[in-house]
C-alpha positions as CSV (number, residue, x, y, z in Angstrom):
1,M,-33.3,-26.0,-69.7
2,P,-32.6,-22.3,-71.3
3,E,-33.8,-22.8,-75.7
4,F,-30.2,-22.7,-77.2
5,H,-30.1,-20.4,-80.5
6,L,-27.3,-20.6,-83.0
7,F,-24.7,-17.1,-82.7
8,D,-24.7,-15.1,-85.1
9,P,-21.5,-13.5,-85.7
10,K,-21.9,-10.7,-87.7
11,R,-24.3,-9.5,-84.9
12,A,-22.2,-10.1,-82.3
13,P,-18.5,-9.9,-83.2
14,Y,-15.7,-11.3,-81.6
15,R,-12.4,-12.8,-81.7
16,W,-10.2,-14.4,-79.0
17,E,-7.0,-16.2,-78.4
18,S,-5.7,-18.0,-75.4
19,Y,-1.7,-19.4,-74.6
20,S,-0.7,-21.7,-72.4
21,R,2.6,-23.2,-71.7
22,T,3.4,-26.0,-68.8
23,A,6.7,-26.3,-66.9
24,G,6.1,-29.8,-66.9
25,E,4.9,-32.3,-68.8
26,F,1.3,-31.9,-67.9
27,G,-0.7,-28.5,-66.2
28,G,-3.8,-27.6,-63.7
29,D,-4.8,-24.5,-66.1
30,Y,-7.9,-24.2,-68.6
31,A,-8.6,-21.6,-70.5
32,E,-11.3,-21.4,-73.1
33,A,-14.5,-18.7,-74.5
34,F,-17.8,-20.5,-76.0
35,P,-20.8,-18.4,-77.0
36,S,-23.4,-17.6,-74.7
37,P,-27.0,-17.6,-76.3
38,P,-28.2,-15.8,-78.6
39,D,-25.9,-12.8,-78.5
40,G,-23.5,-13.2,-75.8
41,L,-20.2,-14.7,-75.4
42,V,-18.6,-16.7,-71.6
43,A,-14.8,-16.2,-71.3
44,L,-13.3,-18.9,-68.5
45,L,-10.0,-19.3,-66.9
46,S,-8.6,-21.4,-63.9
47,S,-5.6,-22.4,-62.7
48,N,-5.4,-25.7,-59.7
49,A,-2.2,-26.2,-57.3
50,E,-2.1,-29.6,-58.2
51,P,1.3,-31.0,-59.6
52,G,1.6,-33.2,-62.6
53,A,-0.6,-35.9,-63.3
54,A,-3.0,-35.1,-60.5
55,G,-3.3,-31.0,-61.8
56,A,-4.1,-31.9,-65.9
57,A,-6.7,-34.6,-64.4
58,W,-8.3,-31.7,-62.1
59,M,-8.4,-30.1,-65.0
60,M,-10.8,-31.9,-67.3
61,L,-13.2,-32.5,-64.5
62,T,-13.5,-29.5,-63.3
63,R,-13.4,-28.1,-67.1
64,S,-16.8,-30.0,-67.7
65,V,-18.8,-28.5,-64.1
66,Y,-18.1,-24.8,-65.6
67,R,-19.4,-25.8,-69.2
68,L,-22.0,-27.2,-67.9
69,A,-22.6,-24.2,-65.3
70,A,-22.4,-21.9,-67.6
71,M,-24.4,-23.3,-70.6
72,T,-27.0,-23.5,-68.5
73,G,-27.5,-20.1,-67.9
74,K,-25.7,-19.6,-64.4
75,T,-24.0,-16.5,-63.5
76,P,-20.3,-16.1,-63.0
77,S,-20.5,-16.4,-59.8
78,E,-23.0,-19.9,-60.0
79,T,-20.5,-20.9,-62.5
80,L,-17.4,-21.2,-60.1
81,L,-19.7,-22.4,-56.8
82,A,-20.5,-25.1,-59.0
83,T,-17.3,-26.3,-59.7
84,H,-17.0,-25.0,-55.6
85,Q,-19.7,-27.4,-54.2
86,L,-17.6,-30.4,-55.7
87,L,-14.5,-29.7,-54.6
88,S,-14.7,-28.6,-50.8
89,R,-17.0,-32.2,-51.0
90,D,-15.0,-34.2,-52.9
91,A,-11.7,-33.3,-53.0
92,T,-11.1,-31.9,-49.7
93,G,-7.5,-29.7,-50.2
94,V,-7.7,-29.1,-53.9
95,A,-7.7,-25.6,-54.4
96,E,-8.8,-23.8,-58.0
97,A,-8.4,-19.9,-58.6
98,A,-10.2,-19.3,-61.5
99,V,-12.7,-16.0,-63.5
100,C,-15.4,-16.2,-65.2
101,V,-16.7,-13.8,-67.2
102,R,-20.4,-13.6,-69.0
103,I,-20.1,-10.7,-72.2
104,D,-23.3,-8.9,-73.0
105,Y,-23.2,-7.5,-76.7
106,P,-26.4,-5.7,-77.4
107,R,-26.1,-4.2,-73.7
108,G,-22.5,-3.4,-73.6
109,R,-21.8,-4.9,-70.5
110,L,-19.3,-7.5,-68.8
111,A,-20.3,-9.5,-65.7
112,W,-17.7,-11.7,-63.9
113,A,-16.9,-13.6,-60.6
114,R,-13.3,-13.7,-59.6
115,A,-11.7,-16.5,-57.2
116,G,-8.3,-16.5,-55.9
117,D,-5.3,-14.8,-57.3
118,V,-5.7,-15.6,-61.6
119,L,-6.1,-12.2,-62.5
120,A,-8.3,-10.0,-64.9
121,F,-8.2,-6.7,-67.1
122,L,-9.8,-5.0,-69.5
123,A,-7.4,-3.2,-71.5
124,R,-9.2,-0.3,-72.3
125,A,-8.8,3.0,-74.8
126,G,-6.3,5.3,-74.1
127,A,-3.8,3.0,-72.5
128,R,-5.9,2.9,-69.4
129,V,-6.1,-0.9,-67.8
130,D,-9.0,-1.5,-66.0
131,E,-8.5,-4.8,-63.3
132,L,-11.2,-6.9,-62.4
133,P,-11.3,-7.2,-58.9
134,G,-12.3,-10.7,-57.0
135,A,-12.8,-13.0,-53.8
136,P,-9.0,-14.1,-52.4
137,S,-10.3,-17.3,-51.8
138,P,-9.8,-20.0,-54.2
139,L,-12.4,-22.1,-54.9
140,G,-12.4,-25.3,-52.7
141,T,-11.7,-23.2,-49.5
142,G,-13.9,-22.5,-46.8
143,D,-14.4,-18.8,-47.6
144,A,-15.3,-18.5,-51.6
145,E,-18.8,-19.7,-50.7
146,R,-19.0,-16.5,-49.0
147,E,-17.5,-14.3,-50.9
148,V,-17.6,-15.0,-54.2
149,R,-19.8,-12.6,-56.3
150,D,-20.9,-11.2,-59.3
151,A,-19.9,-7.8,-60.2
152,E,-21.0,-5.9,-63.9
153,A,-19.4,-3.1,-65.7
154,A,-19.5,-1.3,-69.5
155,W,-17.2,-1.9,-72.4
156,S,-16.8,-0.2,-75.6
157,P,-16.2,-1.5,-79.0
158,G,-12.0,-2.1,-79.3
159,E,-11.5,-3.2,-75.3
160,V,-9.8,-6.3,-75.1
161,L,-10.9,-8.5,-72.3
162,V,-7.2,-10.4,-70.3
163,L,-7.2,-13.4,-68.2
164,C,-4.8,-14.5,-67.0
165,G,-3.4,-17.7,-65.0
166,T,-1.9,-17.3,-61.6
167,G,1.6,-19.0,-62.3
168,T,1.9,-16.2,-65.1
169,A,2.4,-13.4,-62.7
170,R,4.9,-15.4,-61.0
171,V,7.5,-16.1,-63.3
172,E,10.7,-15.3,-62.4
173,D,14.0,-14.6,-63.7
174,A,17.6,-15.7,-62.9
175,S,17.7,-13.9,-59.8
176,G,14.3,-15.4,-59.0
177,Q,12.6,-11.5,-59.4
178,P,9.1,-12.7,-60.4
179,F,7.1,-10.4,-63.6
180,G,4.5,-9.7,-61.0
181,A,1.2,-8.0,-61.6
182,P,2.6,-4.4,-62.5
183,R,3.9,-5.8,-65.3
184,L,1.6,-7.7,-66.4
185,V,-0.3,-3.9,-66.6
186,E,2.7,-2.3,-67.9
187,A,2.8,-4.8,-71.1
188,L,-1.0,-4.5,-71.8
189,V,-1.0,-0.2,-71.4
190,A,1.0,-0.8,-74.3
191,A,-0.1,-3.7,-76.3
192,P,-2.0,-3.5,-79.4
193,R,-6.1,-3.7,-78.7
194,T,-6.8,-7.5,-80.3
195,A,-6.8,-10.2,-78.9
196,K,-3.8,-11.7,-80.6
197,E,-1.1,-9.6,-80.7
198,A,-1.9,-8.6,-77.1
199,V,-1.3,-12.1,-75.8
200,A,1.8,-12.4,-78.0
201,W,3.1,-9.2,-76.5
202,I,2.7,-10.3,-73.0
203,V,4.7,-13.6,-73.6
204,E,6.9,-12.0,-75.1
205,A,7.5,-9.6,-72.3
206,I,7.7,-12.6,-69.9
207,E,9.8,-14.2,-71.7
208,R,11.9,-11.5,-71.9
209,H,11.8,-11.1,-68.7
210,A,12.5,-15.0,-67.7
211,G,15.4,-15.0,-69.8
212,S,17.6,-17.7,-70.0
213,A,15.8,-18.9,-66.3
214,T,14.4,-22.4,-65.9
215,R,10.1,-22.5,-66.5
216,T,9.1,-23.5,-63.6
217,R,5.1,-22.0,-63.5
218,D,3.1,-22.7,-65.7
219,V,1.4,-19.8,-67.6
220,S,-2.2,-19.2,-69.5
221,L,-3.6,-16.3,-71.1
222,L,-6.7,-16.0,-72.7
223,A,-7.3,-12.5,-74.5
224,V,-11.6,-11.5,-75.8
225,E,-11.4,-9.0,-78.5
226,L,-14.9,-6.8,-77.8
227,G,-16.0,-6.2,-81.2
228,E,-19.3,-4.1,-82.8
229,V,-22.1,-5.6,-82.7
230,R,-24.2,-4.5,-86.0
Protein backbone atom coordinates (compact mmCIF):
# COMPACT_ATOMS: atom_id res chain seq x y z
CA MET A 1 0.00 0.00 0.00
CA PRO A 2 1.56 3.37 -0.98
CA GLU A 3 1.99 6.08 1.60
CA PHE A 4 -0.77 8.70 1.36
CA HIS A 5 -0.08 12.43 1.55
CA LEU A 6 -2.33 15.43 1.85
CA PHE A 7 -2.88 17.03 -1.55
CA ASP A 8 -1.89 20.71 -1.46
CA PRO A 9 -3.97 22.72 -3.97
CA LYS A 10 -1.65 25.70 -3.55
CA ARG A 11 1.19 23.71 -5.12
CA ALA A 12 -0.86 21.79 -7.69
CA PRO A 13 -4.00 23.84 -8.38
CA TYR A 14 -6.93 22.40 -10.27
CA ARG A 15 -10.63 22.87 -10.83
CA TRP A 16 -13.02 20.30 -12.19
CA GLU A 17 -16.64 20.36 -13.26
CA SER A 18 -19.01 17.52 -14.06
CA TYR A 19 -22.43 17.32 -15.68
CA SER A 20 -24.87 14.43 -15.83
CA ARG A 21 -28.36 14.14 -17.29
CA THR A 22 -30.10 10.79 -17.49
CA ALA A 23 -32.67 10.05 -20.17
CA GLY A 24 -34.70 7.96 -17.71
CA GLU A 25 -35.06 7.56 -13.98
CA PHE A 26 -31.69 5.82 -13.67
CA GLY A 27 -28.37 6.11 -15.47
CA GLY A 28 -25.23 4.02 -15.83
CA ASP A 29 -22.67 6.83 -16.22
CA TYR A 30 -20.04 7.76 -13.63
CA ALA A 31 -17.67 10.75 -13.66
CA GLU A 32 -15.36 11.95 -10.92
CA ALA A 33 -11.96 13.53 -10.24
CA PHE A 34 -10.00 13.04 -7.03
CA PRO A 35 -6.48 13.75 -5.71
CA SER A 36 -3.69 11.28 -6.43
CA PRO A 37 -0.93 11.68 -3.84
CA PRO A 38 1.37 13.39 -3.55
CA ASP A 39 0.82 15.96 -6.35
CA GLY A 40 -1.57 14.61 -8.95
CA LEU A 41 -5.16 14.11 -9.91
CA VAL A 42 -7.13 11.18 -11.33
CA ALA A 43 -10.07 11.80 -13.68
CA LEU A 44 -12.44 8.91 -14.38
CA LEU A 45 -15.52 8.53 -16.57
CA SER A 46 -17.44 5.38 -17.49
CA SER A 47 -20.66 4.43 -19.29
CA ASN A 48 -22.21 0.97 -19.15
CA ALA A 49 -24.72 -0.35 -21.64
CA GLU A 50 -27.21 -1.81 -19.15
CA PRO A 51 -30.65 -0.16 -19.09
CA GLY A 52 -32.40 1.40 -16.09
CA ALA A 53 -31.76 0.26 -12.54
CA ALA A 54 -29.38 -2.49 -13.66
CA GLY A 55 -27.10 0.09 -15.25
CA ALA A 56 -27.14 2.22 -12.10
CA ALA A 57 -26.34 -0.80 -9.94
CA TRP A 58 -23.37 -1.80 -12.08
CA MET A 59 -22.17 1.81 -12.08
CA MET A 60 -22.10 1.89 -8.27
CA LEU A 61 -20.11 -1.35 -8.16
CA THR A 62 -17.56 -0.51 -10.85
CA ARG A 63 -17.11 3.01 -9.41
CA SER A 64 -15.73 1.39 -6.25
CA VAL A 65 -13.37 -0.79 -8.28
CA TYR A 66 -12.04 2.18 -10.28
CA ARG A 67 -11.48 4.28 -7.17
CA LEU A 68 -9.75 1.50 -5.23
CA ALA A 69 -7.45 0.68 -8.14
CA ALA A 70 -6.56 4.32 -8.85
CA MET A 71 -6.07 5.30 -5.21
CA THR A 72 -3.66 2.42 -4.62
CA GLY A 73 -1.35 3.67 -7.35
CA LYS A 74 -2.32 1.56 -10.34
CA THR A 75 -1.73 2.96 -13.83
CA PRO A 76 -4.72 4.05 -15.92
CA SER A 77 -4.72 0.79 -17.89
CA GLU A 78 -4.45 -1.29 -14.70
CA THR A 79 -7.34 0.73 -13.24
CA LEU A 80 -9.57 -0.02 -16.23
CA LEU A 81 -8.53 -3.65 -16.44
CA ALA A 82 -9.45 -4.19 -12.77
CA THR A 83 -13.04 -3.49 -13.80
CA HIS A 84 -12.65 -5.55 -16.98
CA GLN A 85 -11.59 -8.56 -14.92
CA LEU A 86 -14.60 -8.14 -12.63
CA LEU A 87 -17.05 -7.89 -15.53
CA SER A 88 -15.55 -10.70 -17.61
CA ARG A 89 -15.50 -13.02 -14.59
CA ASP A 90 -18.78 -12.19 -12.83
CA ALA A 91 -20.99 -10.31 -15.31
CA THR A 92 -20.91 -12.02 -18.68
CA GLY A 93 -22.63 -9.78 -21.21
CA VAL A 94 -22.16 -6.49 -19.32
CA ALA A 95 -19.99 -4.04 -21.30
CA GLU A 96 -18.62 -0.75 -20.02
CA ALA A 97 -16.77 1.99 -21.87
CA ALA A 98 -14.39 3.99 -19.69
CA VAL A 99 -11.44 6.37 -19.60
CA CYS A 100 -8.97 6.97 -16.77
CA VAL A 101 -6.52 9.88 -16.80
CA ARG A 102 -3.74 10.42 -14.28
CA ILE A 103 -2.49 14.02 -14.19
CA ASP A 104 1.07 14.64 -13.01
CA TYR A 105 1.45 18.29 -12.03
CA PRO A 106 5.21 18.57 -11.31
CA ARG A 107 6.08 16.88 -14.64
CA GLY A 108 3.31 18.47 -16.69
CA ARG A 109 2.29 15.07 -18.09
CA LEU A 110 -0.95 13.15 -18.64
CA ALA A 111 -1.14 9.37 -18.64
CA TRP A 112 -4.38 7.76 -19.79
CA ALA A 113 -6.11 4.61 -20.95
CA ARG A 114 -9.43 4.44 -22.78
CA ALA A 115 -11.73 1.53 -23.65
CA GLY A 116 -14.81 1.64 -25.86
CA ASP A 117 -16.64 4.65 -27.23
CA VAL A 118 -16.31 7.20 -24.45
CA LEU A 119 -14.47 10.27 -25.75
CA ALA A 120 -11.53 12.20 -24.28
CA PHE A 121 -10.08 15.50 -25.47
CA LEU A 122 -7.38 17.96 -24.47
CA ALA A 123 -8.40 21.51 -25.37
CA ARG A 124 -5.14 23.33 -25.95
CA ALA A 125 -4.22 26.95 -26.64
CA GLY A 126 -4.86 28.46 -30.04
CA ALA A 127 -8.18 26.66 -30.71
CA ARG A 128 -6.43 23.29 -30.91
CA VAL A 129 -8.19 20.17 -29.64
CA ASP A 130 -6.41 16.81 -29.41
CA GLU A 131 -8.37 13.58 -29.01
CA LEU A 132 -6.85 11.07 -26.59
CA PRO A 133 -7.02 7.75 -28.49
CA GLY A 134 -7.88 4.41 -26.95
CA ALA A 135 -8.94 0.81 -27.43
CA PRO A 136 -12.11 0.13 -29.47
CA SER A 137 -13.34 -2.71 -27.23
CA PRO A 138 -15.29 -1.87 -24.07
CA LEU A 139 -14.42 -3.41 -20.72
CA GLY A 140 -15.98 -6.80 -20.14
CA THR A 141 -15.43 -7.92 -23.73
CA GLY A 142 -12.87 -10.43 -24.96
CA ASP A 143 -10.42 -8.05 -26.65
CA ALA A 144 -10.17 -5.38 -23.95
CA GLU A 145 -7.37 -7.05 -22.00
CA ARG A 146 -5.23 -7.21 -25.13
CA GLU A 147 -6.10 -3.72 -26.43
CA VAL A 148 -6.16 -1.44 -23.37
CA ARG A 149 -2.79 0.29 -23.01
CA ASP A 150 -1.35 3.38 -21.31
CA ALA A 151 -0.48 6.46 -23.35
CA GLU A 152 1.17 9.69 -22.28
CA ALA A 153 1.34 13.32 -23.43
CA ALA A 154 2.50 16.71 -22.17
CA TRP A 155 0.12 19.45 -21.10
CA SER A 156 0.52 23.17 -20.43
CA PRO A 157 -1.17 25.44 -17.87
CA GLY A 158 -4.45 26.86 -19.14
CA GLU A 159 -5.48 23.73 -21.05
CA VAL A 160 -8.64 21.77 -20.26
CA LEU A 161 -9.17 18.01 -20.20
CA VAL A 162 -12.71 16.99 -21.24
CA LEU A 163 -14.17 13.47 -20.91
CA CYS A 164 -17.52 12.57 -22.50
CA GLY A 165 -19.83 9.60 -21.89
CA THR A 166 -21.00 7.38 -24.74
CA GLY A 167 -24.40 9.03 -25.06
CA THR A 168 -23.05 12.58 -25.29
CA ALA A 169 -22.21 12.43 -28.99
CA ARG A 170 -25.31 10.34 -29.73
CA VAL A 171 -27.95 12.88 -28.69
CA GLU A 172 -30.32 13.20 -31.64
CA ASP A 173 -32.31 16.08 -33.07
CA ALA A 174 -35.92 15.79 -34.22
CA SER A 175 -34.81 14.25 -37.54
CA GLY A 176 -32.71 11.56 -35.83
CA GLN A 177 -29.35 13.18 -36.64
CA PRO A 178 -26.82 12.57 -33.83
CA PHE A 179 -24.80 15.41 -32.36
CA GLY A 180 -21.60 13.55 -33.25
CA ALA A 181 -17.94 13.79 -32.26
CA PRO A 182 -17.12 16.49 -34.87
CA ARG A 183 -19.66 18.85 -33.26
CA LEU A 184 -18.16 18.08 -29.86
CA VAL A 185 -14.77 19.14 -31.18
CA GLU A 186 -16.25 22.29 -32.73
CA ALA A 187 -17.83 23.20 -29.40
CA LEU A 188 -14.53 22.62 -27.61
CA VAL A 189 -12.60 24.73 -30.10
CA ALA A 190 -14.87 27.68 -29.34
CA ALA A 191 -15.35 27.01 -25.60
CA PRO A 192 -13.60 29.08 -22.91
CA ARG A 193 -10.60 27.34 -21.36
CA THR A 194 -12.11 26.86 -17.92
CA ALA A 195 -13.71 23.67 -16.64
CA LYS A 196 -17.04 25.23 -15.66
CA GLU A 197 -17.49 27.27 -18.83
CA ALA A 198 -16.32 24.47 -21.12
CA VAL A 199 -18.94 22.09 -19.70
CA ALA A 200 -21.67 24.75 -19.94
CA TRP A 201 -20.65 25.54 -23.53
CA ILE A 202 -20.85 21.91 -24.64
CA VAL A 203 -24.17 21.31 -22.87
CA GLU A 204 -25.66 24.38 -24.55
CA ALA A 205 -24.46 23.18 -27.97
CA ILE A 206 -26.01 19.76 -27.37
CA GLU A 207 -29.31 21.27 -26.24
CA ARG A 208 -29.45 23.54 -29.29
CA HIS A 209 -28.89 20.52 -31.51
CA ALA A 210 -31.53 18.39 -29.76
CA GLY A 211 -34.14 21.15 -29.78
CA SER A 212 -37.60 19.71 -29.11
CA ALA A 213 -36.58 16.07 -29.63
CA THR A 214 -37.23 13.60 -26.81
CA ARG A 215 -34.06 12.91 -24.84
CA THR A 216 -33.19 9.22 -25.20
CA ARG A 217 -29.48 9.33 -24.33
CA ASP A 218 -27.68 9.85 -21.03
CA VAL A 219 -25.25 12.76 -21.21
CA SER A 220 -22.17 12.92 -18.97
CA LEU A 221 -19.21 15.28 -19.04
CA LEU A 222 -16.16 15.85 -16.87
CA ALA A 223 -13.77 18.76 -17.42
CA VAL A 224 -10.53 19.47 -15.54
CA GLU A 225 -8.69 22.78 -15.71
CA LEU A 226 -4.96 22.17 -15.82
CA GLY A 227 -3.50 24.90 -13.62
CA GLU A 228 0.03 26.08 -13.08
CA VAL A 229 2.11 24.44 -10.37
CA ARG A 230 3.32 26.97 -7.80
